[in-house]
C-alpha positions in Angstrom: 0.3 0.1 0.2 3.2 1.9 -0.5 1.5 3.2 -4.0 1.1 7.2 -3.8 -1.6 6.9 -6.6 -3.9 4.7 -4.8 -6.1 6.3 -2.1 -5.9 4.5 1.6 -9.4 3.7 3.1 -10.1 2.7 6.5 -10.8 -1.2 6.8 -14.1 -2.1 8.2 -13.9 -2.9 11.9 -14.7 -6.2 13.1 -14.2 -7.5 9.5 -14.1 -11.8 10.3 -11.2 -14.0 9.7 -11.4 -15.1 6.2 -8.7 -18.4 6.1 -6.3 -17.4 3.1 -7.3 -14.1 3.0 -5.0 -11.2 4.4 -4.1 -10.9 8.0 -6.4 -7.7 9.6 -7.0 -6.7 12.9 -9.8 -8.0 14.9 -9.5 -11.6 12.4 -10.4 -13.5 15.2 -13.6 -16.0 13.9 -14.0 -19.1 12.8 -13.5 -20.2 9.4 -17.1 -20.2 7.8 -18.5 -21.0 3.8 -17.0 -19.5 1.4 -18.3 -16.2 0.4 -19.5 -15.3 -3.1 -17.8 -11.9 -3.5 -17.8 -10.4 -7.0 -14.3 -9.8 -8.2 -12.8 -6.4 -8.6 -9.8 -6.0 -10.5 -6.7 -5.2 -7.8 -5.3 -1.8 -8.8 -2.5 -2.6 -5.8 1.0 -3.0 -6.6 2.1 -6.2 -6.7 3.1 -7.6 -2.8 0.5 -4.7 -1.6 -2.4 -6.0 0.5 -5.5 -6.9 -1.2 -7.7 -4.2 -0.2 -11.3 -5.3 -0.1 -14.5 -2.7 0.1 -13.9 0.7 0.8 -16.2 3.0 3.2 -17.3 6.0 3.3 -17.5 8.5 0.5 -15.3 8.4 -2.7 -14.1 9.5 -5.4 -15.0 6.6 -8.5 -12.1 4.7 -9.4 -10.6 5.4 -12.8 -11.8 2.7 -15.2 -10.0 -0.7 -14.7 -7.5 -2.6 -16.7 -9.4 -5.5 -18.8 -8.9 -9.2 -17.2 -6.4 -11.4 -18.7 -9.1 -13.0 -20.8 -10.4 -12.1 -24.2 -13.4 -13.0 -26.1 -14.6 -15.7 -27.2 -14.0 -16.8 -23.5 -14.6 -14.0 -22.0 -18.3 -14.0 -20.2 -20.5 -10.9 -20.0 -19.2 -10.2 -16.3 -16.2 -11.7 -14.6 -16.3 -14.8 -12.9 -16.9 -15.1 -8.3 -14.8 -15.5 -6.1 -14.5 -18.5 -4.2 -12.4 -20.0 -1.6 -13.6 -23.3 0.1 -11.8 -23.3 3.7 -12.7 -19.5 4.3 -14.6 -19.0 7.4 -16.5 -15.8 8.9 -19.0 -13.8 9.9 -19.9 -11.6 6.7 -21.4 -8.2 6.7 -23.6 -7.2 4.4 -21.6 -6.2 0.9 -21.0 -2.3 0.8 -22.1 -1.5 -2.8 -19.1 -0.8 -5.3 -20.0 2.8 -6.1 -18.2 2.2 -9.6 -19.7 0.6 -12.7 -19.0 -3.2 -12.4 -16.4 -4.2 -15.4 -18.3 -5.4 -18.2 -16.6 -7.1 -21.5 -19.2 -6.4 -24.6 -19.7 -8.9 -27.4 -18.2 -7.4 -30.8 -19.0 -8.6 -33.7 -16.8 -10.7 -35.1 -14.6 -9.6 -38.1 -15.3 -12.6 -40.2 -18.2 -12.4 -42.3 -19.7 -15.8 -44.6 -19.1 -14.1 -48.1 -22.3 -14.0 -49.8 -23.9 -16.3 -51.9 -22.9 -15.7 -55.7 -25.1 -14.9 -58.5 -26.0 -17.8 -60.7 -24.5 -16.1 -64.1 -20.6 -16.4 -61.7 -21.0 -20.0 -61.4 -20.2 -22.6 -63.9 -22.1 -24.3 -65.9 -22.7 -27.8 -65.6 -20.6 -30.1 -68.0 -23.8 -30.9 -70.3 -24.6 -27.3 -70.6 -21.8 -26.5 -73.1 -21.9 -29.5 -75.7 -26.1 -28.7 -76.1 -25.2 -25.2 -76.8 -22.4 -26.5 -79.3 -25.3 -29.0 -81.1 -28.1 -26.4 -80.8 -25.5 -23.9 -82.6 -25.0 -26.2 -85.1 -28.5 -27.3 -85.6 -29.1 -23.3 -86.5 -26.7 -23.0 -88.6 -27.9 -26.1 -90.4 -31.6 -25.3 -90.2 -30.0 -21.5 -91.8 -28.7 -23.1 -94.8 -31.7 -25.2 -95.6 -33.9 -22.2 -95.0 -31.8 -20.3 -97.9 -31.8 -23.2 -100.5 -35.5 -23.6 -100.0 -36.4 -19.8 -100.6 -34.4 -19.1 -103.5 -34.9 -22.0 -105.7 -32.0 -23.9 -104.6 -29.3 -21.3 -104.8 -25.8 -22.1 -102.6 -25.2 -18.6 -102.2 -28.4 -17.9 -100.2 -27.8 -20.8 -98.1 -24.5 -19.7 -97.2 -25.5 -15.9 -96.6 -28.4 -17.2 -94.3 -25.8 -19.5 -92.3 -24.1 -15.9 -92.1 -26.5 -14.3 -90.6 -27.3 -16.6 -88.4 -23.9 -17.1 -87.0 -23.2 -13.4 -86.8 -26.3 -13.6 -84.5 -24.7 -16.4 -82.6 -21.3 -15.0 -82.3 -22.8 -11.3 -81.1 -25.2 -13.4 -78.1 -22.2 -15.1 -77.1 -20.5 -12.3 -76.7 -22.5 -10.5 -74.5 -23.5 -13.9 -72.5 -20.0 -13.7 -71.8 -20.1 -9.7 -71.0 -22.8 -10.0 -68.7 -21.3 -13.5 -67.0 -18.1 -11.2 -66.4 -20.1 -8.1 -64.7 -21.5 -10.6 -62.2 -18.2 -12.1 -61.0 -17.5 -15.2 -63.2 -13.8 -15.6 -63.0 -13.6 -19.3 -64.4 -10.4 -19.2 -66.4 -11.5 -22.6 -68.4 -15.5 -21.3 -68.6 -13.9 -17.6 -70.6 -11.7 -19.4 -72.9 -14.7 -21.6 -73.8 -16.9 -18.7 -74.5 -14.0 -16.7 -76.6 -13.3 -20.3 -78.6 -17.0 -20.1 -79.4 -16.9 -16.5 -80.8 -14.1 -17.2 -82.6 -15.5 -20.1 -84.2 -19.1 -18.8 -84.5 -17.5 -15.4 -86.1 -15.4 -17.4 -88.5 -18.4 -19.4 -89.7 -20.1 -16.4 -90.4 -17.3 -14.7 -92.6 -16.8 -17.4 -94.2 -20.3 -17.9 -95.3 -20.6 -14.1 -96.2 -17.0 -14.4 -98.1 -18.2 -18.1 -99.8 -21.4 -15.8 -101.9 -19.9 -15.1 -105.0 -17.9 -18.2 -105.5 -20.8 -20.2 -104.8 -23.0 -18.4 -107.4 -20.0 -18.7 -109.8 -20.0 -23.0 -109.1 -23.2 -23.2 -109.2 -24.0 -20.9 -112.5 -20.9 -23.2 -114.2 -23.6 -25.9 -112.7 -26.2 -25.3 -114.8 -24.3 -24.6 -118.2 -22.8 -27.8 -117.8 -26.7 -29.1 -117.7 -27.6 -26.8 -120.3 -30.3 -24.8 -118.2 -28.7 -22.0 -119.6 -31.6 -19.5 -118.1 -30.6 -20.0 -114.9 -26.9 -20.2 -115.9 -27.2 -16.4 -116.9 -29.3 -15.4 -114.3 -26.8 -16.7 -111.5 -23.9 -15.4 -113.8 -25.1 -12.1 -113.5 -25.9 -12.4 -109.2 -22.3 -13.6 -109.4 -21.5 -10.1 -111.1 -20.9 -10.7 -114.7 -21.9 -7.9 -116.5 -21.8 -6.9 -120.6 -19.6 -6.0 -122.3 -16.5 -8.0 -120.9 -17.8 -11.0 -119.7 -16.5 -14.1 -120.7 -18.8 -16.0 -118.9 -22.2 -14.5 -119.8 -21.0 -14.3 -123.5 -20.0 -18.3 -123.8 -23.1 -18.8 -122.1 -24.9 -17.1 -124.9 -22.7 -18.8 -127.4 -23.7 -22.9 -126.3 -26.8 -21.9 -126.3 -27.4 -20.8 -129.7 -25.0 -23.5 -130.5 -27.9 -26.1 -128.7 -30.2 -24.6 -130.4 -29.0 -24.7 -133.9 -28.3 -28.0 -133.5 -32.3 -28.7 -132.6 -32.9 -26.5 -135.7 -34.1 -23.2 -134.4 -31.8 -21.5 -136.3 -34.0 -18.0 -135.9 -33.2 -18.3 -131.9 -30.0 -19.4 -132.9 -28.7 -16.3 -135.1 -30.3 -14.4 -132.3 -28.0 -15.3 -129.9 -25.0 -15.1 -132.0 -25.9 -11.5 -133.2 -26.5 -10.4 -129.0 -22.9 -12.0 -128.3 -21.5 -10.0 -131.6 -23.3 -6.8 -130.7 -23.3 -6.7 -126.6 -20.5 -8.5 -125.7 -17.5 -7.5 -127.6 -15.4 -6.9 -125.2 -14.9 -10.8 -124.9 -13.1 -11.2 -128.3 -12.4 -15.2 -128.2 -16.2 -15.3 -127.6 -16.9 -12.9 -130.3 -15.0 -14.8 -132.8 -16.9 -18.1 -132.0 -19.9 -16.8 -132.2 -19.2 -15.7 -136.0 -18.0 -18.9 -136.8 -21.1 -20.8 -134.8 -22.9 -17.9 -137.0 -21.9 -19.0 -140.9 -22.3 -22.6 -139.8 -25.6 -21.9 -138.9 -26.3 -20.1 -142.3 -25.0 -23.1 -144.1 -27.0 -25.4 -142.3 -30.4 -23.2 -142.8 -29.7 -22.8 -146.1 -29.0 -26.4 -146.8 -32.4 -26.9 -145.3 -34.8 -23.9 -146.2 -33.0 -22.6 -149.1 -36.4 -20.6 -150.9 -38.5 -20.8 -148.5 -35.9 -18.0 -146.2 -38.1 -15.3 -145.8 -36.2 -11.7 -147.4 -35.4 -10.0 -144.5 -33.6 -12.7 -143.2 -31.8 -13.2 -146.3 -30.9 -10.2 -146.5 -29.4 -10.3 -143.2 -27.5 -13.4 -143.8 -25.9 -11.8 -146.7 -25.1 -8.6 -144.8 -23.4 -11.1 -142.0 -21.5 -13.2 -144.5 -20.2 -10.1 -145.7 -18.9 -8.9 -142.9 -17.5 -12.3 -141.3 -15.6 -12.7 -144.6 -13.5 -9.3 -144.0 -13.0 -9.9 -140.6 -9.3 -10.0 -139.9 -9.9 -13.1 -137.9 -11.3 -14.8 -140.3 -8.6 -17.4 -141.8 -8.2 -19.5 -145.0 -10.9 -21.8 -144.2 -13.5 -19.2 -142.7 -12.8 -17.5 -146.0 -13.5 -20.4 -148.5 -16.5 -21.4 -147.0 -18.1 -18.1 -147.1 -17.0 -18.1 -150.8 -19.3 -21.3 -150.8 -22.0 -19.4 -149.3 -22.3 -16.4 -150.4 -23.4 -17.6 -153.8 -26.3 -19.5 -152.4 -27.4 -16.5 -150.7 -27.0 -14.0 -153.1 -29.0 -16.2 -155.8 -31.6 -16.8 -153.3 -31.9 -13.1 -152.9 -32.4 -12.9 -156.6 -35.6 -15.2 -156.9 -36.8 -13.5 -153.7 -37.0 -10.3 -156.3 -38.1 -12.0 -159.2 -40.9 -13.3 -157.2 -41.6 -9.5 -155.7 -41.6 -8.9 -159.9 -38.4 -6.6 -158.9 -36.8 -7.4 -162.1 -34.1 -5.0 -161.9 -33.1 -5.6 -158.3 -32.7 -9.6 -158.8 -30.7 -9.0 -162.1 -28.5 -6.7 -160.2 -28.0 -9.8 -157.5 -27.6 -12.2 -160.3 -24.9 -10.6 -162.6 -23.1 -9.9 -158.7 -22.7 -13.6 -158.7 -21.5 -13.8 -162.2 -18.8 -11.3 -161.6 -17.3 -12.3 -158.3 -18.5 -16.2 -158.4 -17.7 -16.8 -161.3 -16.2 -20.2 -160.5 -19.3 -21.1 -158.0 -22.1 -23.6 -159.4 -24.2 -20.7 -158.9 -23.1 -18.7 -161.5 -24.3 -21.0 -164.0 -27.9 -20.7 -162.2 -27.3 -17.0 -162.4 -26.9 -16.5 -165.8 -30.3 -18.2 -166.7 -32.2 -16.9 -163.7 -31.0 -13.1 -164.8 -32.0 -13.7 -168.9 -35.2 -14.9 -167.3 -35.6 -11.9 -165.4 -34.5 -9.5 -168.5 -36.6 -10.8 -170.3 -39.6 -10.2 -168.0 -38.9 -6.6 -167.3 -38.7 -6.2 -171.2 -41.9 -8.0 -171.3 -43.1 -5.1 -168.4 -42.0 -2.2 -170.0 -43.8 -2.9 -173.4 -47.0 -2.7 -171.7 -46.0 1.0 -170.1 -43.4 2.2 -172.6 -42.1 0.7 -175.6 -39.0 2.4 -175.9 -37.6 1.9 -172.9 -37.7 -2.2 -173.3 -35.8 -1.6 -176.4 -32.2 -1.5 -173.8 -33.4 -4.9 -172.1 -33.7 -6.5 -175.7 -30.4 -5.6 -176.6 -28.4 -6.3 -173.3 -30.6 -9.6 -173.4 -29.5 -10.3 -176.9 -25.9 -9.7 -176.9 -25.5 -10.9 -173.4 -28.0 -14.1 -172.6 -28.2 -14.8 -176.7 -27.4 -18.4 -175.9 -30.5 -18.8 -173.7 -33.9 -18.6 -175.4 -34.5 -15.5 -173.7 -32.1 -13.9 -176.0 -33.2 -15.2 -179.1 -36.9 -14.0 -178.1 -35.2 -10.9 -177.4 -33.6 -10.8 -180.6 -36.2 -11.6 -182.8 -38.4 -9.0 -181.3 -35.8 -6.5 -182.1 -36.1 -8.0 -186.0 -39.5 -7.5 -186.2 -41.1 -4.9 -187.9 -43.6 -2.8 -186.2 -46.6 -0.7 -187.2 -46.8 2.3 -186.1 -50.2 4.4 -186.3 -51.5 7.7 -186.0 
């Protein structure tokens, strides 16, 4: 009790002896049962007597130091002190004017983690394969829908699949971002999502890039099967345009050849004319159209001959003449045309005779005799010209006799070996009686 900071209080008189307690004056009572005395922290220095209850007015002591035990083993109040050997007659305890020491229960700093959202949890193992099969089924369904809605166009199926692939890739990307924002951090799941986005994006990009090659491939397939209408349509969808598209020009050439092979020469000639006029930027195909045109005219003349219409024959003659003058027309080409031109010119002359246009008919017949005198049609043109001259002279006699004299003179001199020439010579030598 030598500590100057501790206040001194008088000890209560006649405190009975407590066994095991400090030796106090007047402690002569017999041992009693152990009292239940609240434990108060001892603020006395080590070795000093233990001060029990103060008496009298006093100032409250400063707050005691915490007990030598800590949560979670500290009860709300300090444990009671008990000594089974203590004997004394206890006075009623003097209430402690200060506040009994109390250790509050503090909340634990360790809290259980909050339950994660289902978006942040890993998927069951069966879900990714199911989603993959579902996406593949959608792509296949898109291809089928594209084919059904476009009469079997391969490129339309690829276009539908590309669009569906872009949509699926966007859905995967959005789902992955939402899961990442929700706290999903499983590395394998993130890599699987990125792989799905890359695969879907690659499939979509491939489908869109394959549109033009698929159009070209299907157009060649139509061309090989002689479906020329759909071949032309598909080549145009692939981007082919005149006058430089060799694909379109080639299809028109093949279409004309097929028509000529079936004997449909008017449509075949129309197809060849289209190549020559609209696809001049494809010289190889244009040259092919010229050759096919000549062959079609040969077959047409041999089959129909004089039954050809005047306009058709005139167009034929113009085409053959133009083909004969082409730089690409080789010796064989020119020889073929040289055999065909006299026949065409002769047919034109015959058609003019049928129209009673004797002057034009004579001009064509004499052209054959002048330009193609070695042709088998030169002899026929000679006889036909004599007949045309005689018919012309007879028609002139009915209108103006004087105009008939030059006609009969030409007939009598140039075509004297023909029956018409002999008749003209006789008419010129006969007497003519003039009255009036």
